[in-house]
Each structure stands twice: as structure tokens, then as C-alpha cells.
N, C-alpha and C positions, 0 to 999 in steps of 0.2 A: 309317674313322669320323672325323668332323671333330673336331679337338681345339680347345681354347680359343684357341690362337694362330692357328689357321686362320681364325678369324672376322675377324682383323685385316687390313685392307687399308691399307697405308701409301702415301700419295700422294707421289710424287717431285716436289713442287712447288718445284723449284729451277731456276735459270737456266742452269747449266753441267753438262756431262757429268761433270766431275771431282767436283762436289758430289754428283751423283746416285750415282756409283759409291762414294763414301765412305759414303753412307747405306746403300746396298745391302750393302756389306761389313760395316758395323756391325750391321745389323738382320736379316740374312738368316736367322738362326736363331730369331728372335723374332716374326716376322710371317708370315702365310700367303700374302700377295700384295703385289706392288708395283704401284702405279697410275702409268702413264705418261700424262700429259695433253698438251694441245696445245703448250704452251710448250716442254716438253722434247723432244717428238717432232719438232717443227719444227727444233730445234737438232741433235738427236742421231740421230733417225731409227731405222730398223730395226736398225742396228748395236748400239745400246744395248739394244734388246729382246732381241736374241740374246745379248748379253753377260750380261744379268741371268739368262737361262735357264740359263746355264752355271755360275752361282755357287752353286746349291744347289736345294733343293726348292721354294722360294717361286715362285709362279706370277706371270704378268704379266696385268694388267688394262689394256687399251688404251682409254683414255677420250678418244676423239676426238669424241664426240657428233655423228656424221654426220648431215647434213641437206641433201639435194639431190634432184635428180630420181631416180626409182627405179633407172634403169640405172646411173647414176654411183655410187649407194650400193651396189648389188649388186657392181659391180666393185671398189669400195674394200674392201668386206667380204671379198671373195675374197682380196685381198692381205693383209688382216689374218689370215685363216685360214692363209695360207702362212707367216706369221711364227710361228705356233704360240701366239698369245695365248690365254689361257684364257677370257677374256670381253672384250667390246667394246660400246661404247655407240652408240646411234642415237637421235636425238630422236623422241619421239612427236609429230610435227608435225601437218600438216594432212591427211596422206594415209596411210591404211592400206597402200596399195600400196608406199610407200617402206619401211615396216617389213617387209612380205612380201619385198621385194627384198633387204633386208639378211639375212633368214633364208635366202633361197635362195643368196645369195652365200657365206654362212658354210658351207653344205653339211654341217651337223652337226659341224663341227670347232671352232666357237667358240660360246660361250654369248652370244647376242645379248640385250642389256639395253636396254629402252626407257626413256629419260629422261622422267619425267613432269613434275614441277614442281620446279625447282631449290630447294634448301633456303634459299637466300638471298632467295627471292621472298616478299614479304609480301602480305597481302590488298590493300593499297593499290596494289601493283605490278600485281596481277591486274586490278583495276578500271581502272587507267590504261591497261592493254594492250587494253582494249575487250571483255573477256569479260563475259558476263551477270552481273548482280549476285549471283545465287545462287552462282556460283563464287568471287567475291570474298569473299562472306560466309562461305563454307565451302569452303576450299581442298581439303578431302578429296574433295568432289564432283568437282572438276576432276582430281585425281589418279586417282580411280576411273574417270572417263571415258577418260582416256588409258591406264590399265592395261587396261581392257577391249579397247581397240584393239590393244595390244601382245599380249595373250593370243590374240586372234582371229587375229593375223598369224603366230603361231607362235613369238614371242619366248620365251626361256628364263625371263625375269623382267623386273623393272623396277628403276629407281633411284627411291627415294622417301624421305621423312623417316621417322624412327622413329615419329612420331605416326600414320602411316597404315598401318603394317605389319600390325597385327592385322586391320584391315578387309580389306586386300588378301589376306591368307592365308585369311581366312574365305570370301572370294568365289571365290578361284581355286585353293585347295588348297595343301598344304605343299610340293609340288614346284615351284611357281612362285616363282622366286627373288626375294628382296627384299634389295637392296643399299642400305645406309643411310649417307649422309653426315651431317654436322652432329652428330657425336658428341663430347660433352664429358664427361670423367670428373667425378664429383662433386667440387666444390671446385676444378675445373681450368679456371677461366675464362682466356681468352686475350685479349691486347691487340688492339684494332682488329678485333673479331670481326665478320665479315660474314655470319654465319649467323643466321637468325631463327627456325628451327624445329628446335631442338636437343633431344637426349635423352642420358641416360647410357648407357654400354655395357651395364650390367646391364638397364636398362629396355628397350633395343632388343632384346636377346636374349630377354627375357621375352615381348615382343610377337611374336617369331617371325622376327626379322631373320636372314638367312643370312650376311651379310658386313657389317662395319662399317668405313667409311672414316674413319680417324683420323690426322690429320696433325700439326697444330701442338702438341697436347698431348704428343706424343711428340718431335717434332723440336725443339721449343723447351725441352724439359726439360733440367735440369742433367745428367742421365744418361738419354739416350734409351732405352737398352736396359732400364734399370730401369723406366722409365715404361711401356714396352711389356709388360714382365713383370707389372707391377702391374695393367694392364688385363686381361691374360690371366687373372690370378688372380681378378679380379672376375667375368669371364665364367665361369670354372671353377666358381665358387660357385653361379652360376645353373644351370649344367648339372648340377651334382650335387644340385640340389634345395634349395640353401640360400637365404638371404634375398636 
């Protein structure tokens, strides 16, 4: 059964292997998953992923946002599966065939997540990118369009903002995973925030989110472990039927 801390995905958005290892050592008992993104993977590679897996029960979320021709994506996802990552991302781009190739490459060993619309993207960004006005006016329509593609391709779920989770769950069922970045604890504003579609941990869980990507509110806290535990307590209140 998923506990409150299991909802928390901590992104290792740091530039060095030593900094990443320090954070893993510090937080391994207080989060459910560590997210390894492009910057760190390019520097530290598979060796770091394997090291994280040896440190405790926390899983690895490999966030590479694959986007290439189907065969390349299939082969790349097969390598991700060999690493033993719990989940990995691929962009919901122009082609359902690319998503299907990712699922085929995963071979059931990795939860493939389609990235819909990044939480840093605003309606103005969508319009400037050339999408129809209906998608710029209502980003949720664009998220749902991409989510349908991911579901049809066999993906385990998607990455979306907390504002879209309830609609996603209603359309595709509780087993279709919703991973939610852009999480900010109440009163936990961060400097130079580049997220535009944010929600609190409690609200995201109420909407049906399965995993919450929470970085700076934990990493930049005076006591990161205490910050992670406070967030878990907030989630636990929701799970127990509290406010």
C-alpha cells in the first residue's frame, strides 16, 4: 500500500554527482522516489542510477523526456529498462508511434509516462508555439489531447499539472498514473519560480495525483528532512480523510 512519503518524488536537480549523493543519503528514508533528469544523467550516467538503487527502498524515476524517431526511442527505453528504473518519461510529441515504441522497448519493466504540457508553459507560450487558439485558451484541452494519445499507445500514465489530474482520472480511470510537478506547499513560495501552474501537495492528492514531484521546497529548506516529513504529514491528513 502506498504510504504518504511514497507520493513524494524528489528531483536531483543538481550539477554534481557528489551533491546528488549527499541528497540521496539525507532523504532516502523520507521520499518515495528520486528523479534523475538530463543534467545529472549526462554527468553521472547509469552508475549513479545503480548507486541510488543500492541505498534503500526509494525508487528511481529517470526523467529523460525522450523524443526521437520511434526506433531510437524504443532502443533507448530498452536501455532504461536494463537499468531498473521504476518509471521513465517520453514526450507526447507528434507521433503516437513514438509512444508505442517506448512502451514496446520498456517491455513491461518500466512505467512509461507521457509528458503532456510542461508546468512551466503558459497560455501565451502555447499560442506562440502555433497551437490552435482553443488550446491556448484552455491548456487542459491540450493536456487531454496528449493524454489520449498516451493512453492509446499503452503508456502507464502521464506527467501533468495538478490542475488537470481530476479530469485525467475521470477520463482514463484510477490506474492511469498521474505524476504532478509544480507542487508548492502552502506558504512555501520559492525564489525565481519558473512554474506557472502550481498546486499544494494536499490539493494534488485530493485531485487524484499518484506522485508529486517536489524539489526546491525540500532542497532549499533549512532542514530538508523536516520539510519532506511536513509534506508527508500534509499528504497523510488527506489520505486519512482529513481536511
